[in-house]
All heavy atoms as an XYZ file, in Angstrom:
867
protein
N     -12.098     -2.864     21.901
C     -11.543     -1.536     21.908
C     -10.058     -1.577     21.440
O      -9.349     -2.445     21.887
C     -11.627     -0.925     23.256
C     -11.203      0.447     23.429
S     -11.742      1.077     24.996
C     -10.436      2.179     25.311
N      -9.649     -0.779     20.618
C      -8.293     -0.786     20.026
C      -7.183     -0.671     21.051
O      -5.998     -0.987     20.810
C      -8.216      0.260     18.976
C      -9.066     -0.098     17.674
C      -9.017      0.950     16.656
C      -9.837      0.546     15.447
N     -11.283      0.345     15.641
N      -7.527     -0.124     22.233
C      -6.531      0.046     23.241
C      -6.365     -1.262     24.145
O      -5.275     -1.489     24.710
C      -6.866      1.216     24.182
C      -6.891      2.593     23.546
C      -7.404      3.597     24.592
C      -5.525      2.942     23.012
N      -7.274     -2.071     24.017
C      -7.269     -3.308     24.946
C      -7.340     -4.602     24.092
O      -6.767     -5.606     24.615
C      -8.479     -3.232     25.903
C      -8.346     -2.027     26.771
C      -9.628     -1.860     27.580
O     -10.647     -2.606     27.469
O      -9.693     -0.848     28.410
N      -8.038     -4.668     23.025
C      -8.153     -5.912     22.216
C      -6.742     -6.349     21.759
O      -5.873     -5.571     21.547
C      -9.067     -5.777     21.116
C     -10.518     -5.744     21.519
O     -10.928     -6.071     22.671
O     -11.367     -5.171     20.731
N      -6.637     -7.637     21.576
C      -5.383     -8.249     21.089
C      -5.248     -7.833     19.565
O      -6.189     -7.497     18.894
C      -5.417     -9.732     21.214
O      -6.374    -10.321     20.274
N      -4.009     -7.855     19.161
C      -3.723     -7.558     17.751
C      -4.472     -8.678     16.867
O      -4.982     -8.301     15.799
C      -2.223     -7.548     17.533
C      -1.879     -7.490     16.037
C      -1.520     -6.488     18.232
N      -4.426     -9.888     17.424
C      -5.096    -10.988     16.637
C      -6.617    -10.696     16.391
O      -7.152    -10.844     15.363
C      -4.872    -12.289     17.297
C      -3.532    -12.830     17.293
C      -2.669    -12.363     18.459
O      -3.083    -11.519     19.255
O      -1.570    -12.836     18.612
N      -7.268    -10.152     17.445
C      -8.612     -9.811     17.413
C      -8.832     -8.577     16.447
O      -9.826     -8.619     15.576
C      -9.153     -9.425     18.757
O      -9.063    -10.546     19.655
C     -10.636     -9.018     18.707
N      -8.063     -7.685     16.489
C      -8.157     -6.422     15.631
C      -7.891     -6.674     14.179
O      -8.595     -6.170     13.252
C      -7.308     -5.300     16.161
C      -7.650     -4.706     17.554
C      -6.494     -3.817     18.029
C      -8.910     -3.968     17.419
N      -6.781     -7.462     13.910
C      -6.282     -7.495     12.560
C      -6.148     -8.902     12.028
O      -5.714     -9.137     10.853
C      -4.952     -6.797     12.399
C      -5.031     -5.344     12.735
C      -3.635     -4.684     12.807
C      -5.839     -4.615     11.674
N      -6.461     -9.935     12.833
C      -6.386    -11.369     12.406
C      -4.992    -11.758     11.998
O      -4.791    -12.619     11.140
C      -7.353    -11.589     11.171
C      -7.699    -13.054     11.109
O      -7.654    -13.831     12.135
O      -7.902    -13.503      9.948
N      -3.919    -11.164     12.666
C      -2.568    -11.554     12.533
C      -1.845    -11.418     13.914
O      -2.338    -10.743     14.799
C      -1.755    -10.757     11.522
C      -2.283    -10.918     10.115
C      -1.697     -9.241     11.878
N      -0.845    -12.112     14.140
C      -0.021    -11.999     15.356
C       0.751    -10.752     15.298
O       1.007    -10.157     14.305
C       0.890    -13.164     15.497
O       1.916    -13.037     14.607
N       1.198    -10.183     16.482
C       2.024     -8.969     16.505
C       3.262     -9.238     15.667
O       3.752     -8.280     15.038
C       2.257     -8.805     17.989
C       1.163     -9.493     18.723
C       0.799    -10.536     17.815
N       3.843    -10.397     15.712
C       5.002    -10.748     14.934
C       4.873    -10.545     13.467
O       5.629    -10.092     12.724
C       5.619    -12.086     15.349
C       6.119    -12.183     16.732
C       5.005    -12.223     17.827
O       3.840    -12.629     17.444
O       5.314    -11.920     19.012
N       3.674    -11.202     12.986
C       3.280    -11.111     11.666
C       3.130     -9.616     11.197
O       3.603     -9.194     10.105
C       2.035    -11.837     11.321
C       2.150    -13.365     11.373
C       0.844    -14.105     11.260
O       0.056    -13.923     12.186
O       0.613    -14.713     10.282
N       2.446     -8.878     11.981
C       2.235     -7.491     11.790
C       3.480     -6.657     11.586
O       3.653     -5.897     10.650
C       1.308     -6.893     12.855
C       0.856     -5.453     12.657
C       0.042     -5.289     11.318
C       0.096     -5.003     13.816
N       4.420     -6.963     12.430
C       5.724     -6.242     12.419
C       6.556     -6.577     11.330
O       7.577     -5.755     11.041
N       6.253     -7.626     10.586
C       7.050     -7.983      9.339
C       6.471     -7.305      8.112
O       7.151     -7.389      7.027
C       7.043     -9.530      9.193
O       5.745     -9.951      8.726
N       5.322     -6.549      8.209
C       4.661     -6.021      7.068
C       5.147     -4.597      6.774
O       5.659     -3.913      7.742
C       3.143     -6.006      7.230
C       2.538     -7.414      7.376
S       0.802     -7.415      7.657
C       0.558     -9.144      7.803
N       4.837     -4.110      5.641
C       5.183     -2.779      5.196
C       4.045     -1.794      5.456
O       2.878     -2.197      5.552
C       5.617     -2.696      3.771
C       6.837     -3.504      3.465
C       7.305     -3.419      1.955
O       6.533     -2.831      1.186
O       8.296     -3.999      1.703
N       4.338     -0.508      5.476
C       3.351      0.511      5.474
C       3.395      1.133      4.090
O       4.456      1.469      3.519
C       3.707      1.592      6.478
C       3.760      1.034      7.887
C       2.694      2.797      6.430
C       4.332      2.031      8.955
N       2.216      1.338      3.452
C       2.024      1.797      2.135
C       2.492      3.268      2.111
O       2.189      4.045      3.094
C       0.659      1.630      1.564
O       0.223      0.329      1.609
N       3.009      3.717      1.026
C       3.511      5.113      0.886
C       2.377      6.067      1.068
O       2.475      7.152      1.732
C       4.216      5.305     -0.415
N       1.220      5.818      0.429
C       0.042      6.668      0.552
C      -0.413      6.875      1.981
O      -0.796      7.969      2.330
C      -1.166      6.149     -0.263
C      -0.941      6.318     -1.746
O       0.006      7.090     -2.222
O      -1.700      5.685     -2.503
N      -0.393      5.755      2.715
C      -0.793      5.786      4.114
C       0.169      6.612      4.954
O      -0.248      7.471      5.764
C      -1.012      4.411      4.640
C      -1.170      4.355      6.186
C      -2.177      3.708      4.017
N       1.450      6.373      4.709
C       2.425      7.204      5.514
C       2.320      8.694      5.123
O       2.454      9.561      6.020
C       3.831      6.639      5.074
C       4.878      7.058      6.122
S       4.612      6.175      7.690
C       5.606      7.230      8.730
N       2.032      9.037      3.841
C       1.874     10.394      3.536
C       0.739     11.039      4.159
O       0.707     12.204      4.661
C       1.678     10.561      1.946
C       2.922     10.304      1.129
O       3.998     10.319      1.654
O       2.735     10.043     -0.100
N      -0.391     10.248      4.230
C      -1.596     10.772      5.025
C      -1.206     11.043      6.449
O      -1.639     12.084      7.011
C      -2.666      9.822      4.837
C      -3.394      9.806      3.430
C      -4.378      8.699      3.352
O      -5.448      8.819      3.909
N      -4.093      7.644      2.578
N      -0.518     10.101      7.008
C      -0.089     10.285      8.464
C       0.724     11.595      8.571
O       0.450     12.439      9.528
C       0.793      9.154      8.970
C       1.166      9.318     10.342
C       0.311      8.978     11.418
C       2.377      9.942     10.679
C       0.625      9.244     12.753
C       2.741     10.162     11.982
C       1.845      9.733     13.026
N       1.774     11.781      7.717
C       2.575     12.985      7.774
C       1.709     14.233      7.581
O       2.198     15.333      8.016
C       3.670     12.929      6.764
C       4.806     11.955      7.237
N       5.415     11.996      8.478
C       5.368     10.916      6.573
C       6.329     11.129      8.551
N       6.237     10.383      7.408
N       0.662     14.180      6.859
C      -0.248     15.290      6.659
C      -1.204     15.522      7.811
O      -2.116     16.423      7.733
C      -0.959     15.125      5.313
C      -0.061     15.341      4.142
O       0.866     16.187      4.213
N      -0.267     14.674      3.078
N      -1.147     14.698      8.815
C      -1.947     14.745     10.006
C      -3.451     14.558      9.693
O      -4.367     15.237     10.298
C      -1.696     16.044     10.746
C      -0.272     16.186     11.326
N       0.001     17.196     12.165
C       0.749     15.591     10.982
C       1.326     17.085     12.426
N       1.785     16.092     11.714
N      -3.697     13.673      8.783
C      -5.112     13.366      8.387
C      -5.460     11.990      8.833
O      -4.591     11.146      8.948
C      -5.332     13.565      6.906
O      -4.483     12.632      6.198
C      -5.053     14.991      6.441
N      -6.798     11.791      8.830
C      -7.148     10.365      9.159
C      -6.856      9.552      7.812
O      -6.820     10.084      6.707
C      -8.679     10.322      9.348
O      -9.036     10.940     10.542
N      -6.510      8.293      8.084
C      -6.193      7.429      6.986
C      -7.407      6.960      6.211
O      -8.266      6.405      6.937
C      -5.338      6.236      7.475
C      -4.182      6.591      8.359
C      -4.922      5.315      6.308
C      -3.209      7.514      7.789
N      -7.495      7.188      5.024
C      -8.623      6.811      4.209
C      -8.697      5.283      4.138
O      -7.689      4.649      3.745
C      -8.640      7.398      2.798
C      -8.666      8.887      2.714
C      -8.463      9.319      1.247
C     -10.039      9.391      3.288
N      -9.908      4.702      4.320
C      -9.975      3.209      4.202
C      -9.600      2.728      2.897
O      -8.963      1.658      2.757
C     -11.456      2.833      4.464
O     -11.845      3.167      5.736
N      -9.873      3.417      1.816
C      -9.584      3.000      0.497
C      -8.070      2.939      0.155
O      -7.708      2.227     -0.765
C     -10.285      3.861     -0.546
O      -9.742      5.185     -0.429
N      -7.215      3.541      0.988
C      -5.874      3.533      0.731
C      -5.110      2.471      1.578
O      -3.953      2.118      1.325
C      -5.152      4.889      1.016
O      -5.390      5.224      2.402
C      -5.715      5.938      0.091
N      -5.812      1.907      2.509
C      -5.107      0.908      3.365
C      -5.001     -0.387      2.587
O      -6.031     -1.043      2.130
C      -5.943      0.647      4.678
C      -5.996      1.902      5.528
C      -6.678      1.636      6.809
N      -8.091      1.380      6.612
C      -8.995      1.364      7.586
N      -8.657      1.532      8.807
N     -10.293      1.108      7.304
N      -3.671     -0.948      2.468
C      -3.518     -2.198      1.710
C      -2.964     -3.241      2.572
O      -3.282     -4.423      2.408
C      -2.513     -1.876      0.609
C      -3.092     -0.931     -0.477
C      -2.061     -0.681     -1.501
C      -2.580      0.275     -2.581
N      -2.609      1.680     -2.170
N      -2.179     -2.939      3.593
C      -1.557     -3.942      4.456
C      -2.155     -3.812      5.868
O      -2.790     -2.838      6.181
C      -0.055     -3.711      4.568
O       0.252     -2.505      5.315
C       0.624     -3.699      3.151
N      -1.942     -4.874      6.645
C      -2.439     -4.760      8.022
C      -1.685     -3.685      8.774
O      -2.226     -3.043      9.701
C      -2.215     -6.147      8.676
C      -3.002     -7.266      8.000
C      -4.406     -7.366      8.307
C      -5.039     -8.534      7.556
N      -6.170     -9.056      8.314
N      -0.436     -3.375      8.414
C       0.300     -2.290      9.016
C      -0.355     -0.986      8.702
O      -0.316     -0.069      9.480
C       1.798     -2.276      8.636
C       2.784     -2.976      9.571
S       2.631     -2.536     11.345
C       2.964     -0.693     11.288
N      -0.933     -0.855      7.586
C      -1.679      0.362      7.185
C      -2.834      0.588      8.138
O      -3.059      1.683      8.654
C      -2.207      0.239      5.799
C      -1.190      0.284      4.699
O       0.048      0.672      4.964
O      -1.409      0.057      3.493
N      -3.485     -0.596      8.528
C      -4.588     -0.461      9.464
C      -4.062     -0.027     10.829
O      -4.694      0.796     11.480
C      -5.332     -1.813      9.523
C      -6.313     -2.001      8.386
C      -5.845     -2.492      7.163
C      -7.677     -1.689      8.484
C      -6.735     -2.727      6.144
C      -8.566     -1.916      7.492
C      -8.073     -2.449      6.240
O      -8.909     -2.576      5.170
N      -2.981     -0.635     11.273
C      -2.441     -0.312     12.517
C      -1.995      1.144     12.572
O      -2.403      1.857     13.518
C      -1.199     -1.172     12.833
C      -0.647     -1.089     14.154
C       0.457     -0.458     14.598
C      -1.253     -1.574     15.426
N       0.640     -0.563     15.962
C      -0.437     -1.266     16.422
C      -2.403     -2.316     15.561
C      -0.775     -1.587     17.714
C      -2.779     -2.657     16.994
C      -1.875     -2.260     17.996
N      -1.424      1.690     11.525
C      -1.024      3.092     11.532
C      -2.349      3.911     11.574
O      -2.373      5.055     12.187
C      -0.133      3.413     10.351
C       0.313      4.850     10.298
C       1.088      5.285     11.609
C       1.258      5.075      9.165
N      -3.391      3.529     10.902
C      -4.670      4.232     10.932
C      -5.158      4.399     12.284
O      -5.757      5.451     12.674
C      -5.628      3.714      9.914
O      -6.211      2.493     10.390
N      -5.052      3.351     13.124
C      -5.499      3.496     14.502
C      -4.699      4.502     15.285
O      -5.183      5.266     16.067
C      -5.303      2.170     15.186
C      -6.120      0.984     14.604
C      -5.745     -0.294     14.835
C      -7.302      1.150     13.794
C      -6.407     -1.359     14.182
C      -7.963      0.146     13.281
C      -7.544     -1.122     13.449
O      -8.250     -2.211     12.871
N      -3.408      4.606     15.051
C      -2.555      5.535     15.664
C      -2.807      6.960     15.156
O      -2.676      7.941     15.940
C      -1.033      5.108     15.495
C      -0.832      3.846     16.222
C      -0.074      6.267     16.013
C       0.516      3.153     16.031
N      -3.101      7.103     13.919
C      -3.369      8.370     13.375
C      -4.589      9.132     14.050
O      -4.739     10.332     13.941
C      -3.595      8.323     11.872
N      -5.483      8.329     14.701
C      -6.594      8.961     15.290
C      -6.183      9.957     16.407
O      -6.915     10.803     16.777
C      -7.507      7.856     16.038
C      -8.270      7.124     15.025
C      -8.338      5.708     15.065
C      -9.205      7.781     14.120
C      -9.031      5.007     14.205
C      -9.927      6.977     13.203
C      -9.855      5.611     13.212
O     -10.711      4.905     12.352
N      -4.893      9.795     16.843
C      -4.409     10.709     17.939
C      -4.428     12.189     17.397
O      -4.586     13.106     18.091
C      -3.053     10.356     18.458
C      -3.159      9.119     19.348
C      -2.404      7.927     18.955
C      -3.774      9.038     20.469
C      -2.411      6.838     19.741
C      -3.841      7.994     21.285
C      -3.117      6.857     20.952
N      -4.327     12.400     16.070
C      -4.396     13.699     15.512
C      -5.736     14.335     15.622
O      -5.869     15.571     15.562
C      -3.938     13.687     14.042
C      -2.483     13.411     13.746
C      -2.067     12.453     12.864
C      -1.546     14.246     14.398
C      -0.780     12.297     12.604
C      -0.235     13.973     14.199
C       0.176     13.018     13.273
N      -6.731     13.527     15.829
C      -8.123     14.048     15.864
C      -8.581     14.494     17.250
O      -9.746     14.928     17.472
C      -9.151     12.990     15.366
C      -9.017     12.723     13.897
O      -8.549     13.649     13.155
O      -9.356     11.619     13.397
N      -7.644     14.462     18.131
C      -8.079     14.829     19.617
C      -8.124     16.363     19.640
O      -7.194     17.115     19.298
C      -7.006     14.324     20.574
C      -6.814     12.848     20.581
C      -5.671     12.473     21.555
C      -8.117     12.185     20.990
N      -9.258     16.858     20.139
C      -9.534     18.331     20.132
C      -9.446     18.950     21.502
O      -9.371     20.208     21.609
C     -10.828     18.659     19.435
C     -10.886     18.247     18.054
O     -10.033     18.561     17.291
N     -11.899     17.484     17.620
N      -9.494     18.185     22.472
C      -9.550     18.696     23.881
C      -8.299     18.521     24.532
O      -7.732     17.401     24.566
C     -10.808     18.115     24.632
C     -12.043     18.441     23.960
C     -12.747     17.439     23.266
C     -12.590     19.698     24.045
C     -13.961     17.693     22.644
C     -13.877     19.888     23.384
C     -14.497     18.947     22.727
N      -7.788     19.560     25.230
C      -6.565     19.408     25.984
C      -6.616     18.437     27.109
O      -5.694     17.658     27.386
C      -6.039     20.697     26.473
C      -4.716     20.832     26.956
C      -3.653     20.334     25.869
O      -3.861     20.713     24.728
O      -2.578     19.715     26.266
N      -7.791     18.282     27.648
C      -7.941     17.255     28.787
C      -7.783     15.793     28.153
O      -7.158     15.010     28.895
C      -9.352     17.378     29.398
N      -8.179     15.596     26.960
C      -7.980     14.329     26.339
C      -6.500     14.033     26.027
O      -5.945     12.996     26.335
C      -8.825     14.180     25.038
O     -10.170     14.433     25.370
C      -8.737     12.777     24.449
N      -5.911     15.138     25.607
C      -4.462     15.000     25.318
C      -3.696     14.780     26.526
O      -2.656     14.001     26.634
C      -3.951     16.327     24.605
C      -4.405     16.463     23.171
C      -4.058     17.790     22.632
N      -4.208     17.807     21.185
C      -3.275     17.528     20.291
N      -2.012     17.333     20.706
N      -3.551     17.502     18.994
N      -4.067     15.429     27.725
C      -3.424     15.108     28.963
C      -3.496     13.676     29.342
O      -2.506     13.073     29.838
C      -4.116     15.941     30.070
C      -3.804     17.462     29.899
O      -2.861     17.831     29.192
O      -4.517     18.228     30.583
N      -4.663     13.064     29.187
C      -4.834     11.661     29.489
C      -3.939     10.762     28.594
O      -3.297      9.850     29.078
C      -6.303     11.302     29.354
C      -7.103     11.883     30.497
C      -6.457      9.671     29.403
C      -8.594     11.814     30.158
N      -3.915     11.088     27.306
C      -3.086     10.398     26.396
C      -1.675     10.406     26.804
O      -0.933      9.328     26.817
C      -3.206     10.876     24.961
C      -4.580     10.717     24.415
C      -2.166     10.278     24.034
C      -5.157      9.386     24.326
N      -1.163     11.533     27.229
C       0.235     11.645     27.700
C       0.406     11.005     29.019
O       1.365     10.181     29.277
C       0.629     13.147     27.869
C       0.921     13.918     26.591
C       1.439     15.277     26.840
N       0.503     16.133     27.480
C      -0.432     16.873     26.820
N      -0.509     16.772     25.533
N      -1.226     17.691     27.453
N      -0.484     11.123     29.933
C      -0.330     10.548     31.327
C      -0.374      9.018     31.216
O       0.381      8.388     31.954
C      -1.484     10.944     32.211
C      -1.378     12.375     32.690
C      -2.656     12.908     33.300
O      -3.552     12.119     33.738
O      -2.829     14.095     33.479
N      -1.167      8.419     30.385
C      -1.243      6.994     30.265
C      -0.246      6.376     29.214
O      -0.198      5.252     29.044
C      -2.711      6.632     29.901
C      -3.767      7.052     30.851
C      -3.600      6.281     32.185
O      -3.103      5.072     32.192
O      -3.903      6.885     33.224
N       0.473      7.345     28.606
C       1.460      6.934     27.562
C       0.963      6.072     26.465
O       1.496      5.127     26.002
C       2.630      6.189     28.305
C       3.910      6.156     27.535
O       4.173      7.082     26.696
O       4.707      5.173     27.620
N      -0.256      6.432     26.068
C      -0.998      5.643     25.052
C      -0.276      5.544     23.735
O      -0.285      4.567     23.098
C      -2.385      6.180     24.805
C      -3.367      5.777     25.911
C      -4.324      6.770     26.307
C      -3.423      4.542     26.435
C      -5.252      6.466     27.294
C      -4.334      4.298     27.501
C      -5.238      5.216     27.889
O      -6.151      4.873     28.832
N       0.330      6.664     23.281
C       1.024      6.644     22.059
C       2.154      5.554     21.989
O       2.219      4.693     21.179
C       1.623      8.009     21.616
C       2.478      7.948     20.438
C       0.414      8.976     21.378
N       3.033      5.694     22.963
C       4.103      4.717     23.085
C       3.623      3.283     23.289
O       4.184      2.311     22.701
C       5.122      5.074     24.203
C       5.976      6.248     23.789
O       6.434      6.293     22.679
N       6.190      7.112     24.774
N       2.556      3.160     24.045
C       1.976      1.733     24.248
C       1.564      1.125     22.876
O       1.745     -0.070     22.663
C       0.856      1.874     25.153
C       1.163      2.011     26.622
C      -0.106      1.953     27.443
O      -0.955      1.096     27.326
N      -0.190      2.885     28.430
N       0.889      1.973     22.062
C       0.431      1.492     20.768
C       1.684      1.133     19.875
O       1.688      0.095     19.204
C      -0.439      2.518     20.057
C      -1.712      2.849     20.715
C      -2.687      1.747     20.944
N      -2.446      0.818     21.932
C      -2.507      1.012     23.321
N      -2.767      2.179     23.796
N      -2.289      0.040     24.073
N       2.598      2.027     19.817
C       3.779      1.830     18.882
C       4.612      0.672     19.371
O       4.958     -0.244     18.569
C       4.552      3.083     18.779
C       3.867      4.217     18.090
C       5.911      2.837     18.032
C       4.448      5.580     18.097
N       4.868      0.488     20.678
C       5.726     -0.456     21.284
C       5.052     -1.839     21.397
O       5.735     -2.846     21.650
C       6.227     -0.018     22.613
C       7.166      1.196     22.529
O       7.716      1.432     21.373
O       7.282      1.801     23.570
N       3.806     -1.933     21.169
C       3.071     -3.165     21.153
C       3.485     -4.207     20.098
O       3.272     -5.385     20.306
C       1.596     -2.911     21.082
C       0.661     -3.918     21.487
C      -0.709     -3.382     21.483
N      -1.666     -4.427     21.647
C      -2.987     -4.297     21.640
N      -3.555     -3.068     21.373
N      -3.866     -5.278     21.803
N       4.089     -3.711     19.056
C       4.474     -4.567     17.915
C       5.968     -4.760     17.894
O       6.706     -3.753     17.885
C       3.953     -3.935     16.559
C       2.378     -3.599     16.661
C       4.266     -4.789     15.409
C       1.539     -4.809     17.006
N       6.442     -5.994     17.659
C       7.903     -6.149     17.436
C       8.162     -6.033     15.933
O       7.872     -6.863     15.082
C       8.145     -7.603     17.885
C       6.788     -8.315     17.715
C       5.734     -7.285     17.874
N       8.707     -4.915     15.513
C       8.915     -4.667     14.110
C      10.175     -5.275     13.550
O      11.319     -4.808     13.759
C       8.983     -3.076     13.925
C       7.813     -2.390     14.472
C       7.840     -1.730     15.590
C       6.571     -2.394     13.704
C       6.644     -0.990     16.079
C       5.463     -1.743     14.245
C       5.517     -1.102     15.400
O       4.406     -0.429     15.799
N       9.963     -6.369     12.847
C      11.110     -7.111     12.204
C      11.456     -6.483     10.888
O      12.517     -6.638     10.383
C      10.847     -8.636     12.140
O       9.725     -8.750     11.396
N      10.480     -5.835     10.284
C      10.681     -5.205      8.954
C      11.355     -3.774      9.331
O      10.750     -2.963      9.947
C       9.326     -4.856      8.259
C       9.476     -4.156      6.924
O      10.161     -3.193      6.853
N       8.835     -4.769      5.905
N      12.655     -3.717      8.907
C      13.428     -2.513      9.268
C      12.905     -1.230      8.769
O      12.934     -0.185      9.428
C      14.871     -2.687      8.918
C      15.617     -3.790      9.566
S      15.694     -3.445     11.404
C      14.507     -4.699     11.983
N      12.325     -1.253      7.585
C      11.741     -0.036      7.022
C      10.480      0.372      7.805
O      10.265      1.581      8.144
C      11.301     -0.194      5.511
C      10.942      1.088      4.802
C      12.057      2.075      4.748
O      13.210      1.739      4.632
O      11.661      3.272      4.820
N       9.733     -0.586      8.237
C       8.578     -0.256      9.049
C       8.952      0.225     10.485
O       8.422      1.111     10.993
C       7.675     -1.571      9.224
O       7.225     -1.871      7.852
C       6.499     -1.270     10.169
N      10.030     -0.413     11.008
C      10.580     -0.004     12.349
C      10.947      1.549     12.223
O      10.654      2.340     13.121
C      11.726     -0.829     12.682
N      11.676      1.888     11.129
C      12.092      3.223     10.926
C      10.901      4.145     10.773
O      10.841      5.298     11.429
C      12.965      3.352      9.622
C      13.526      4.650      9.370
C      14.249      4.705      8.071
C      14.535      6.087      7.724
N      14.806      6.178      6.284
N       9.939      3.768      9.961
C       8.711      4.535      9.869
C       7.976      4.806     11.164
O       7.504      5.877     11.478
C       7.778      3.868      8.815
O       8.294      3.910      7.545
N       7.956      3.738     11.953
C       7.257      3.940     13.271
C       7.987      4.821     14.222
O       7.337      5.463     15.063
C       6.974      2.526     13.907
C       6.007      1.681     13.138
S       4.408      2.594     12.717
C       3.625      2.636     14.292
N       9.274      4.854     14.088
C      10.006      5.847     14.896
C       9.776      7.266     14.394
O       9.693      8.229     15.140
C      11.473      5.598     14.907
C      11.851      4.396     15.784
C      11.177      4.409     17.173
O      11.352      5.467     17.872
O      10.659      3.332     17.642
N       9.509      7.422     13.111
C       9.105      8.734     12.545
C       7.740      9.075     13.084
O       7.433     10.258     13.380
C       9.006      8.673     10.993
C      10.400      8.526     10.333
C      10.201      8.410      8.858
O       9.157      8.609      8.252
O      11.192      7.879      8.202
N       6.867      8.072     13.117
C       5.538      8.304     13.693
C       5.588      8.816     15.129
O       4.974      9.694     15.545
C       4.717      6.962     13.658
C       3.453      6.994     14.523
C       4.314      6.694     12.165
N       6.447      8.091     15.877
C       6.593      8.494     17.325
C       7.128     10.008     17.418
O       6.605     10.758     18.212
C       7.604      7.524     17.975
C       7.687      7.707     19.484
C       8.854      6.996     20.116
N       8.987      5.562     19.632
C       8.360      4.537     20.271
N       7.615      4.701     21.400
N       8.609      3.307     19.840
N       8.174     10.314     16.665
C       8.661     11.604     16.613
C       7.675     12.712     16.244
O       7.495     13.735     16.768
C       9.923     11.696     15.738
N       6.823     12.354     15.212
C       5.836     13.250     14.717
C       4.744     13.565     15.819
O       4.353     14.641     16.075
C       5.138     12.775     13.471
C       4.234     13.659     12.852
C       4.724     14.058     11.449
O       5.683     13.538     10.971
O       3.951     14.989     10.880
N       4.346     12.487     16.492
C       3.385     12.593     17.628
C       3.981     13.409     18.820
O       3.291     14.069     19.460
C       2.854     11.285     18.000
C       1.864     10.737     16.821
C       1.564      9.163     17.177
C       0.583     11.486     16.847
N       5.302     13.191     18.982
C       5.947     13.963     20.109
C       5.960     15.475     19.694
O       5.742     16.273     20.612
C       7.374     13.411     20.290
N       6.207     15.797     18.472
C       6.135     17.176     18.098
C       4.746     17.771     18.208
O       4.630     18.967     18.435
C       6.646     17.377     16.621
C       8.092     17.209     16.396
C       8.514     17.608     14.999
N       8.050     16.733     14.060
C       8.649     15.544     13.662
N       9.748     15.095     14.257
N       8.133     14.833     12.680
N       3.750     16.944     18.209
C       2.374     17.390     18.361
C       2.024     17.369     19.862
O       0.866     17.541     20.197
C       1.385     16.444     17.629
C       1.511     16.638     16.125
C       1.072     17.994     15.696
O       0.009     18.507     16.087
O       1.866     18.690     14.974
N       3.018     17.158     20.717
C       2.800     17.155     22.202
C       1.892     16.084     22.700
O       1.030     16.351     23.545
C       2.371     18.566     22.668
C       2.623     18.723     24.144
O       3.485     18.093     24.730
N       1.769     19.631     24.726
N       1.904     14.926     21.997
C       1.163     13.803     22.473
C       1.883     12.697     23.266
O       1.283     11.681     23.602
C       0.464     13.183     21.279
C      -0.702     14.046     20.741
C      -1.101     13.657     19.287
C      -1.920     13.948     21.662
N       3.115     13.006     23.476
C       4.013     12.054     24.314
C       4.341     12.680     25.576
O       4.417     13.822     25.744
C       5.288     11.707     23.576
C       5.175     10.919     22.351
C       6.519     10.589     21.690
C       4.414      9.525     22.500
């Protein structure tokens, strides 16, 4: 499960390796449009990571959103990775802010 499995299990890289990678512009655009990330546009492992986070936009029930907020799932996913790539770190803070505007934090 993407909430519990290790980054190594999910993406075959360490959290440190993942945090050094970039997010593709197409993937970031899809995120900003609040859409699911198309598999065909994912190029980096960070693209995959962001696609897991973008699933939060697909939540339709307020009870589910309540659980996401109560358990702090968004921040847990974002903070799980040490972002050494400064552009990626900046993008992930944009992701956090966008999800906060959607009342998911």
